[in-house]
N, C-alpha and C positions, 0 to 999 in steps of 0.2 A: 656534663660536670659543672658544678658551680665554682665560683671564685671565693677565696677567703683572704683575710688580711695578712696573716702570717708575719706580723711585725713589720709589714711594709706600709709606707704611705701615711703614717700618722704624724700630725704636727707635734713637735717636741714640746714638752712642758718643763717647767723648772722642777728640779728634784726637791722633795720636801725636806724640811729641817730634820736632821737626825734626832732620834729620840721620840719622833712622832709615832713610830710603830709601837703598838701596845705591847708592853712587857719587855721592851728592849732595855738593855743595861746601859748605864751612862758611860761605861768604858768604851763602847763602840759608837759613841755619838760622833756626828760629822764635825763637831767642834773639837774633836781630839786632834792634837797637834802632831800629825804623823810626819816623820822625817825619813829621808832615804836611808837604807840599811847600811850600817857600818860594815867594813870589810872583815870577814872572819879569818881570812887567810888567802893564800894563792895556790894555784894548781902546781902539782909536782910531777905528774905522770908524763910519759912519752919522751920522744927524741927532742933534743934541744939544739938550737943554732943561734948565731949572733947576726943581728940585722942592724941597718942604719935607718934612722927615722928623721923626718924633717922638723925636728924640734931642736932649737938652739938655746944653749944654757945661758941664763941671765944671772950675773953675779952682782953683788952690792959691796962696794969697797969705798966707804965715805972718805972724801979727801980731808974733811975736818976730823982729825983723829980725836979731838977733844969732845966731839958730839957723842952723847951717850945713848944713841937711839937703839943700841942693842939691849939695853937694860930696861926691864919693864917697870922698875920703880922710879925711873927718872921722870920728872914732870914733862908733859908733852912740849911745853914751851922751850925746853932746853934741848929737845931732840931735833934731828933734821926733819924739816917739814916742807910740805907744799902748801901754798895758799890757794884757796878756792874763792873765786870772785864771780858774783852774779853780774851779767851784762844785760842791759836793756837798751834797745835801739828805738828811737822815736824821731819823727819829723818835727820840724819847728812848730807845726800846728797841733802837736800832741798825739797824732795818730801813730800807732805802733808800726814799725817796719817788720816785715816778715823776715826774721833773721836767717831762716833756712835758705832763703832765696839769695840774699846779697850780703849775708853776715861776714863772710871771709873777706869780701872785697872792701867792706866798710872798715873792718879791723885792720886790714893792710894799709888802707889810706890813713887811718888814725895813727899807726906807727910811723908812717912817713911824715905826716903833718906835725905831730907832737913828739918828734924825735928827742928833743931836749928833756921833756917831762918824763918820758919813758926810757931814757937812756940807761943801759946797764941791766935792764930787767928782761930776762928771757921768759917767754910765755908760750902757752899752747892753748888754742881756742878750738872748741868743739863745733864751731859753726852755728851755734844756737844761743844758749844762755850762759854757758860756763866758760870761765877763763882760768887757767892755772899758771902760776909763776913759781919759780924757785927762790925768788926774793920778793919781799913785800914792797908794795908801793909806799911812798912817803905818807900818803893820806889814805885812810880807810874808805873814803867815799868821795868821788869827784866826777866831773863831767868833761867830755871832750866833744868839740864840734868838728864835724867832718863834712866837707863839700864834695859832692860827686857831680860830674857833668851829666850823667844819666844814670839813674838808680836802676840799673839792670845788671844781670849777672855777668861776671867775667868768664866767658866760656873757655877761655884759654887756660885758666888756672884753677877753676873750681868745678864741682859737680852740682852746685846749687842751681836752682831755677830762678828766673826773674820774679819779682813780687807780683801779686795778683792785680796790682794797679788800683787797689781800693781807694787810693787817695786822688785818683785822677778825676777830673771833672770835664764838663763840656763835651767836646768831640772825642775825649778819651786820650788825647795826646799827653804824654808825660811832660813835666817841666824839664827844660834842658839842664837846669841846675837844681840840685837838691841839697839842702843842709840837713844832716842827720846828727842827732845828739846821742852820743854814746855815754850811758850812765853806768858807772862801775862802782859796785858795792862789795865790800869784803863780806864773805859768808862764813867760812870755817877753815880750819887747818887739817890737812890730810897727813897723818904721821907716816914717816918712812919706816917706822918699826914694823908695820904690817907687811911691807915689802920684804924686809929682812926675814921675817918669819916664813913667808911664802918661799923665799929662796932656800930656806932650810928644810922645806918639805912639811912645814907645820903652819899652814895659813890660819889667820885669825878671822873673826867675823868681819873685820874692816878691810881685809885684804882685797876683796872684790872691788871696792871703791878706789883703792890705790892702784890696782891693776888697770882699772878704767882710765886713770890718768896716763899710764904708760901707752895705752892704745891711742889716746888722743894726741900724745906727743908725736907718735909715728905718723898719724894722719896729717897733723900740722906740717910735719917735715915733707910729706908727699905733696901737700898743697903748695908749699913754697917752691917746689921744683916743677910746678905746673902740671901735676898729675890730675887725672880725672878720678874723683873719689866716689866709690859706690859702696856704701856700708863699710865693711872692713877691708875692701879691696881697693886697689888703685891701679890706674892704667896710664901708660905713656902715650898721650895723644899725638905726639910729634913723630912717632915711629911709623914711617911710611910702609914698613913691612906688613902693618895691620890692614892696609888698604887692598881691597880686591875688586874695586870698580863695580860694586853693586849698590842697591838702594840702602842696604844695611851691611856694615862691615863688622867682622869678628875681630875684637881686640884682645890681645893677650896681656895680662897683668899679673898681679900677685896679691894674695890675701895674707894678712898677718894678724895675729892675736896672741896675747900673753895668756899663759895657762899655769895655774898652780897645781903641781902634781906631787907624787911620792918622792920623785927625785929632785924636787925643788921648783924653781920658777923657770919656765921655758917660753921662748918665742916660737910659736907654730907658724911656719910660713909655707905657702903652697902656690902653685901656678893657678891662675884664675882666668876665666874668659867671660866676656860680655859682648853684647851687640850694640853698636853705635850707628846712629843714622847718618848717612853721608850728607854733608851740607850741599843742597842743590835746590833748584826751584821746586815748588810743590808739584807742579805738573810732571816734571821729570821723575820725581820720587814715586808718584802714583803709577806712572807708566812702567817703571822698573819693578816696583813692588808687586804689581799685578801681572808682570811678565807680558806686557803688551808692546808690540812693535813701536819704535820711536815715531812720534807724530800722529799716531792713531788715537787721538784724544777721545773720539766718539765711543771707543771701546771701554773706557774707564767705568768701572762699577762704582757709582757714587755712594751706594749704601756701605760697601766695604771701605771706601775712602773715608767716610765719616768716622768709622770706628778706628781706622789707622791714624787719622790726623788728630783725633781728640787729645787734648792736653799737650800737644807738641807746641814748640815755640817757633815763631816765624819772624823774619825781618821784613818790614814793609819798605819797599824800595823808595817810594816817593816821599816817605816821611822819615826814613833812617831811624826807625825805632823797632823794638822787639815787643811782641805781644803773644799771649797764649791762645791757642785755638780751643774754642768750646763746642764748635759744631759747624754746620754748613747752612746756608739759606735754603728755604723750601723751594724758592723759585730761582730762575736764572737771573744773571746780573742785569739784563735789560728789563726784566719783569719785576724784580724785587724792588719795592719802593719804600720810602720813609719820608718823614716830614722834616722840613728845615725852615728856620725862621730867616726872613730876609727883609732888608730895608727897602722902602719904596718912597719915591718923591710924590708928595700930594699936589693937588691942583694949585694950592696957594704957596707952593715952594717949600712947605714943611715936609718932615719925614714921618712915616708911619711904618709899623712892622706888620708883616703878614706871614701866614703859614702856607708853605707850598709843598705839595707832594711831588717827589722826584725819584726816578730810578737810580740805583747805585751806579749804573753805567753812565748815565747822563751827568750825575753829580761829579764823578771823577773827570769826565771829559770837559764839562763846562766850568766847574768851580775850581777844580784842582789842576786844570790844564794838563791832564795826563792822557796821553794817547794810548788807547786800549785796542787790543786785537782779538785774541782767542777767547777772552773772558766773556764776550757778549752773551753767549748762549750757555754758559757754564754756571754752576752754583757759586755763590760767594763764600769766602772764608769768614766765619763769625769769630771775632776776637773780643767781644764785649762780655756782658753778663747774661745770665739766663733770662732776666726780665728787661734787660737793656742791651739788645744786640748792637754790635758795631760791625758792619759788613765791609769787606775789602775784596776787590777783584782778585781772583786766584792768581793771575799772572804777575801781580805785584808782590807776591809772597814767596819767600825763600826760607828754607829750614836753616836754623842757626846751627853753629858748630856744636859737636860733642853732646848730643842728646842720646840718652840710653833708650834702646828699643825695648818696650815692655809689653808688647802685644803677643798674641799667639803666633808661633812661627809657621811660615809656609814650608812646603817640602824642600825647596831649594835652600832656605835658611837653616833648616835642621841639618841638611847634608853638610853645609858649609861649617856650621858650628861643630858638628861631630868630627869632621875632617881635621879642623884646626886644633881641636882639643885632645886628639888621641896621641898624647905624648907617651912614648915608651919610658920605662924607668930610667934608662941612661940619659935620654934627652931631658926629662923632667929634673933629674938631679943636677945636670949641668946648668940648666936655666936657673935653678934655685941658688946654686953656688955663685953664679954671676950676679944675681940680684942681691944676695946678702953682702957680697963684697962691694958692689957699686953703691949701695944705699949708705954705707959708712955710718951705721947707727952710733958707733962709739964717738963720732965727732959731733953729734947733736948736742949743743951746749946744755940744754936742760937735763939731759941724761948724764953727761960728763960732770956737770956741776954737782949732781947728786951722787956721784960715785957709782953709777950703774953702767955695766958693760955687758955686751952681748957677743958671745963667741960666734965665729964663722964656721965652726965644725959641726957636722951632723952628729947627733947623739947615738951612741951604741946601746941597743937594748937586747936583752935575752928573750928568745921566743921558743915555743914548743910546737911540735907538729902532731896534731891529733890524727889517728888513722881513720879512714872512712868507715862507716858502719857497714855491716853485711846486709845485703838486700835479698829478699826472696821473690822469685818470679814464678811463672807457671810451672805446674807439676812439682812444686817444692824445690825448684832449682835455686841454689844459693849463688850470689854474685857479689864480687868485691870490686867496687868502683876504683878506677885508676885515674889519677890526676883530676879528681872531682867529677869524672864522667863515666858513663857506661853505655854500651850499645845493646840493641835488641835483635841483632842479626841472628837468625835461626833460633830465636827464643820466643816463648809465649808469655803473655801478660799474666800477672798473678791471679786476677779474678776477671777474666774476659766476659763481656756482656753479650747479649743477643740482640742484634738489630733486625727486628722482624719486619714490621710494616713501616717503610720509610719512603720519603719523597725527595725529589730534587727540584728546587725552585731556582731559576736562573734569571738574573737581570742582565746577562751578557750573552751575545751570540757568537763570541770570538773563540769559543773553546770546543774541543771535540768531546762532547758530553758522553757519548757512548764509550769512547776509549777510556775516559777518566773513570767511569763507573766500573768497568771491568778491572782496571788496575787497582782501584780501591778495594773491591771485593776480594781479589786475589791476595792483596797485602793483609787484609783483615783475617783471612783464613790462616795465613802464616803466623799471625799473632794470637791465634786461638779464638778470635771473635767470629761468631756465627752471624754472617751478614748476607741476607737474601738480595735478590735483584729488586730495585726500587719498584714500588707499586705504580708509580706514575712520575712523569716529568712535566714540569710546567715552565714555560718560557714567557717572559714579559712581552706583552703586545707592543710592537715597535712604535705605535702611535702614542704611547705613554712615556717614551724615553726622555722627552724634554719637559715633562710635567714635574711639579714639586715632589720631593722624595716621599712624604707621607701619602700623597695620592697614588704614587706608583706602588707603594707597599700595600695599601688598602685594596687596590685593584687585583694584585696578584694573589693576596690572601683570600679575597672574595672568590676568585676563580677556583682556588683549592677547596674552600668550604662548600661551594656550590656543586662540586663534583659528587658523584655517587659513592666515592670512596669513604671508608671508615676513617676516623681520625687517626693519623699516623702516630707512631711513638718517637719519630725523629724526622727532621727536615734538614737536608744539606742545601745551603744557600750559596749560589755563585754570584759574587758581587762584580760590578764592572771595573772597579779600580781598588787598589790596595791602600792608597794614601788619601786621607780626608774624605772618605766615602760617606755622603750624607744619608745614604740608605740604611746604614748600619743601625743607628739608634731606633728609628721607627720600626725596622724589621724585628729587632729584639723585643721591642715593646709589644708589637702585634702578636708575636709567637708566644712569649712568656706570660703576658698579661691576658690577652683576649682569647687566644687559641689554646694555650696550655700544652705546648709542644716544645721540647728541647730542640735547639737548632745550632748548627755550626756553620759559620760564614768562612768562605775561602775565596782566594783569587789565584787559580792554578796557572801561574805564568810559567813555572818550571817544575814539571811533575816528575819526581823520581821516588825511589823507595824511601829515602830519608824524609822527603816532604810528606808522603802518604802516611808514614809511621807517626809523624808529629800530629797530623790531623786525627788519626785514629786514637792517639793518646787522649786527646780532648774529648772525642766522641765517647770513648769508653768511660771516662770519668763522669761526663754528663749523664750517662745512662746507668749510673750507680755501680760501675765496675771499678776495679783497682788495677793500676798498671804495675806497681811494685810495692813491697811492704818492708818494713824494718824487721830483721830477724831478731825477735826478742831473746832467743836462746843465746845468741852471740853478743848481746848488748846487756851485760849485767848491770850497768849503771841505770837501766830503765826499770830496775826492780821496784823502786818507790812509786813509779807511775803505773806499772802493770799489776802490782800487788794490791793497790788501793784504788778504788774508783776515782779517776782523775779527769776533770773537765779542763780542756785547753781552749782558751779564748784568744783570738787575734782581733785587734781593734785598730781602725784607721779612719781618718777624715779626709775626703777629697774636696778640695776647695775649687772655686771657679778658675778658669784660665786667666792668665795675666791680661789686664786691661778691661776685665768684665767683673767688677767688684760686686755687682748686684745679683749675680747668680748664686743661688743658695748652696751651702755646703751639704755634702752627702756623707753621713756617718755610717760605717759598716762594722758589724761584729760577726765573726764566724765562730762557731762552737764545734768542738769535736763530738762525735756521736758513735754509738755502737762500741762502747768501751769493752775490752781493753784496746781496741784499735785507736791509733792516733793519726790515721791517714784519711779519715772521712770527715767532712765538715759540711755545715749548713750555715747559710748567711741570713742575717737580718739587717735591713737597710732603712734609714730614715733621713729625711731632710731636716736641716736646721738653718739658723741665721747665717747669712753670707759671712765668710771669713771667720766663722766661729771655730775655735781650736779644740775646745773640750766637748765631749759627747754628753748631751744633756737629756737623753731619752733612755738611759739605762734602767731607770726606775721611775715609773709614773703612777703614783697612787691616785686612784679614782675616788669620787665621793662615796661609792659603795664599798670602800676599803679593798677593792681589787687592784691589781697591778697590771698595767698594759705596756710596761717597758720591755726593752730588748732582752734583758737578762732573764725575765720570767719565761719568755719563750724558749731561751736556750736551756734553762733548767728543766722545763717540761720535756723538751726534745731529748735531752740526755737521759732522763728518767724513763721515757717511753722506749728508747732504742737500746738501753743498757740493762735490761732485765729488771726493771723497776727499782733501780738503785740510785740513790742521790750521791753526788760526788763528795768524797771526803777531802779532796784537794782541788783547788781551782788555780790554775797557772794562767796568768794574763800577760800576753805580749802586746805592747802598745807601740805604735809607729807614729811618726810625724810630730813629735813634741820636742822642744828644746829644753836645756837644763833649767832655764828660768821657770819652766812649767811643771817641773817634777812634783812640787808640792801640790799643785792643782790636780794632778793625776791622782794623788793619794787622797786629798781632801774632798774632791768633787766626784771623780769617777769611781774610785774604790769605795767611797762611802755609799754611792748609789747601789753598787753591786752588793754590799753588805746588807743594805736595807731590803733589797729584793730577796735575798736569801732569808732574812728574818720573816718577811711576810709570807714566804713560801712555806716555811716551817719554823716556828718559834724555837723549838728545841734543837734544831739542827745548827751546828757550828763548824762549817768547813774551814780548812786552813787555806790561806791565800799566799800566792807569790806573784809579784808584779815586776815585770821586766820591760824596760824601754829599749827599743832598737833605733839607733841613729845612723843614718847614712849620709846626712848633709854635714859633714865635718871635713877637716883638711889634713888629717893625719895620714901619711903614706909610709910604707916600709919598702926598703931596698935591700936585695940580697946580692952580695958581691960574689961574682963567679967568673973566674978567668980574667981578672982585671977589668971586668965590665959589671953592669948591674942589671938584674932581671927581676921579674915579679916573684913574690914569695910563693912557695908551694901551697897547694890546697891544705886546709886544716891548720894553718898558722894561727897561733893564739899568743897574745901579749897581755899580761896582767900585772906588769911591774914597771917601775921608773916613771913612765909617762901617764900612768893611770891616776885616778882621783886619790888624793892623799889619805882620805878617810873612808869614803863610801866604796861599795863593791861595784866594780865595773871591769870590763875586759874588751879587747879588740879581737875579732875573729874574722879571718879571711878563709872561707870554706871552699872557694871556687878556684879554678885555674884561669888566671887572666891571660887571654890570648892576644888582645889588642889594647894598647894604652897601659896605664898603671893601675894595678888592682886597688880598689878602695875597700878597706875592711869595714865591717859593721861594728859599731861601738855599742855594746850592751851595758845597760845600767840596771842593777838589781835594786829596786826601790823598797821592796818588802819581801821577806821570806819567813813565813810561819812554818814551812815544811821542814826546813833545816838541812838543805842540800850541802854536801861537801863541795868545795870549789871544783875539784876534778869531775865529779858526777854531773854537776850543773853545766859545766862547759861542754862535756860530752853529749849531754841531752840536747843542748842548743845546737851543737854541731850536727847531730843526727837528724834533727828536725829540718835542716837545710836539704836533706836528701829525700824528703817525703813529698815533694812537689810533684803532682801527678801530670803536669803539662809538659814535662821535659825529661831528658835523661842526663841531667847534670845538676849539680848543686845550684839552686836557683839564684839568679841575680835580681835583687829588688829593683834596681834602676831599669832593668829590661823586662820586668814582668808584664808590662803593657797595661792596657786599659780595658780589657774585656774583649776588644776586637783583636787583641794580640799585637796591636801596632803602637798605640799610645801617641802622645804628642809631647814635644819638648817646649816648655814655656820659656820665658825669659830667664836668664840664669845669671844672677848677680854674684853667686858664690863660686861659680866655676863648674863646668860640666866635665865628667869623666866617663868615657864610653864603657869602661869596665866597672860596672856599678857594684855597690855593696851587696853582699849576699845576706839574706835574712831568712828566718825560719818560715816554713810554708804557711802557717796560720796568718802571719802578717801579709804575705804576698796574696793570699786568698782575699783577705779583707780589702787590700788595695785594689784588687781586680773587681770585686763586687761593687765597691763604692764608685770606681771610675766607670764601670760598665753601666750601672744603673743611672749615673749622672747623664749619660748620653740619651737615656730614654725619656728624660723630662722634656716635654714640648715647650717651646717658647711661650705659647699662649697660656701655659699652666701657671705662670707667675707674672706679676706686674712689677717690673723693675722700679725700685725707688730712685730718688734723685742721685745722680753721680756725685762723686766727691767734690768735683769742682762746682757743681750746681749747689750742693748743700753748703759749701763754703761761701759761695757768692751771696747766699741769702743772709749771711751773718752781717752784723754791722761792720762798717768800714774799720772801726777801731778794734775789732776782735783780733785776738792773737791767733797764731797758727794752730796752737793746741786746741783752742776753742772751735776752730773751723773743723779740725779733724773729728772732734767729739760730736759736732753737729752732723757731720757726714755719717759717722757711725750710728748715731741715733736714728737718722733717717733710714739707713739701710736696715736697722733692726726693726723698725716700725713697718717695713714692707711685708705684705702677706707671704707666708712660706707655703709653697705648693706641696700638696700631698703626692707621694709617689703612686704610680699605678698599682692596683691590686694584682698581686701575682696569683695565677691560677694554682689551685691546690695540687694539680698534677706535677708541677715543677717547683713549687715553693720550697720543698725540703731537699731538692737535689743540688748537686754542685753545678748549677747552671752557669756559674761564672768562669768555669774552666775553659 
């Protein structure tokens, strides 16, 4: 069998300018200003109940009763206003100070030094370039001089990092005293009128700017109290309860943000968690982080250490200064040399300079008079620049306080994070009550001066409970899920497959393979799957156990291919470990790309009927079977989908893990097939620029006027599998974008889809619906029951009071939260040409949560895994919740496909561009932080994007991602 592209592995191109398709109308041009859809109404059907939510009402009662900020015809100058001031920080030599690093410390010192000049003015500083006051300064433009003993961050009171040291010269030591000039310039006035409108549920276009001021005021308040600020979250670093004596501690804090809604202006506050590196010596950190016995320094993996330490800040003991790590030396401390200039006395008594090459070890011993011990044969810490390294012996370096850990988490760190973040509804609500009381927001001068008050009471909202849809199993048996779940005991699958010629490939010798095979075959028989005894079993040669994972995979697959057996239609793979198994990616690549055989990876540590059933659900879906179906006859709201050819798309982008910004993003789109079925899907996956949010390969017009984009393949597949019919309706579910990106989804992604449809058939005009699913938000619901609080029941939907004041959106919690506090999924309807009624749309979305073929419960998007079924938890600056948001199956499939294929990219397939720190260091010393970020982004974008492996045609159209 030959391989084919099937929309995998092409380098993305920019979408063409709309209107370039011959014969297209100007009304559908990409320049059309599409806006999110206005709300047509709210749902009315089903049972209702009252819930509490973590939104706190914000009221505006100006103390100046003569201020006419409620009246729109009053000149802005006579309304209650905030002043916006631009702040510029420079050293005396004119070099710009990186305000994000030490801005808050500088501003705090300015307030202390120039107390008389700034007396009576309450201000809020964003830590960068903007300063807000409730009272204007006497002068519109002035300068303040601030002296700092050491221009490094104040770790005890801010979240900022120390500057990059671009002003440092010579040996790299900072001056012990820095004079910084704070330039303050008046910029504009922010009217309180927009806040008043937002509090009435009628926000204006300027409301978002004014709401941003409120957010900055709360962050300034947290900074004054010594909190660690991470985005919109803040953490009490003095709370010893957060310490668990590990290399990385889990800190509990709170996230807060103001939101304009139907019911007015609210403060949304929630519990948040983040990981903070414990201040300790670098050596102790590495030993603990790599789970190595204390003192066993030789066991440290320095390649891992280099990744872990990069961009962390250390304090150098013999110099009492802080610097940022950019890497490690290539050689040991005794072998790593550099040149120094030294003065020598000539024969005539005069002096002359010479250059001497010396090792780092000898330099510190002889010139710095520092006694070194363990550093001699270890790499040095590089705290310089990419082209100008500065090496420090590792034993002189200690990690500074309160640095957030932003790398990929180890198994132990994941467990710790999950354990500490699984707050049940009662505990979460109590924590929020204490926080809203202790923060005393109504006593913040800048809020009280403006007449703004925040209630401490949770908001009551009305909710409805949607019933679970009826499912159809084998032999036409109907089943009604209870509490968002169902079981398959004594039941057969809806469309069981036949597993004829299959193999077992094992990388582990710790399991009873014969017993496992018999149990699996017996369980398959009970589910209706015809499963024969495997044609052969292959076990890895013990001599390859310690070789690199790709080599181990190649060897075992070579053994399978070289056997006289015909190619199987399925391989069951037994992996040696469940967590972080490096065999998984190469194995999937070998089977799906090279060999063309579906495969299921397992680690059978505890084998029972429940475990075997879950394995068989995935095998059945991979081999084109179906485990359960929606009963169309009992779902009248599906009429508009089942009566007209409807294509459902799920779209997601998987970005690289934390701390690895050079890894390309992977975009995945799944499309429904075999209409009127809405349970079968096919995936198309492409790579694109690192950290890219928008999918840019949906439409790719070629020089010969053909289209090689993702959507073209989806349309052709739907046409081929659905009786040669083109879809009249296309429903698009998009995951992974924030509210600020909604217009980009409409302008960039929807435009590409429309262009692909035009080129496919100029006369064809399908109707479109675009829905964004958000899981990374901080809205929670609490159900009061017997004077306690529990998770809301499955099917809970809220579309009033706390939803968008104008656009169509709703919160849906389709699952039964067993552990932690349920996180609802927030759905935003950006476009609806189909014209769904609110009730029918909400029921459709709810039903699609029950079509996920990998499980017997409404699927959790947070727990849908990464293709291996395990996934990883990256750094979490917004807070982690074990009970994740449930989303429709198409989105979960897209998430699975993107994450699984990402693991198949070989490291040698791409050439990482310069890191952010390297790109920034190549800029001129006077460059601003924004310029450095832009340089880093440009460098990453310029790096070559690897093509994905070609998928074998035998598996390209299957649900290989299940």
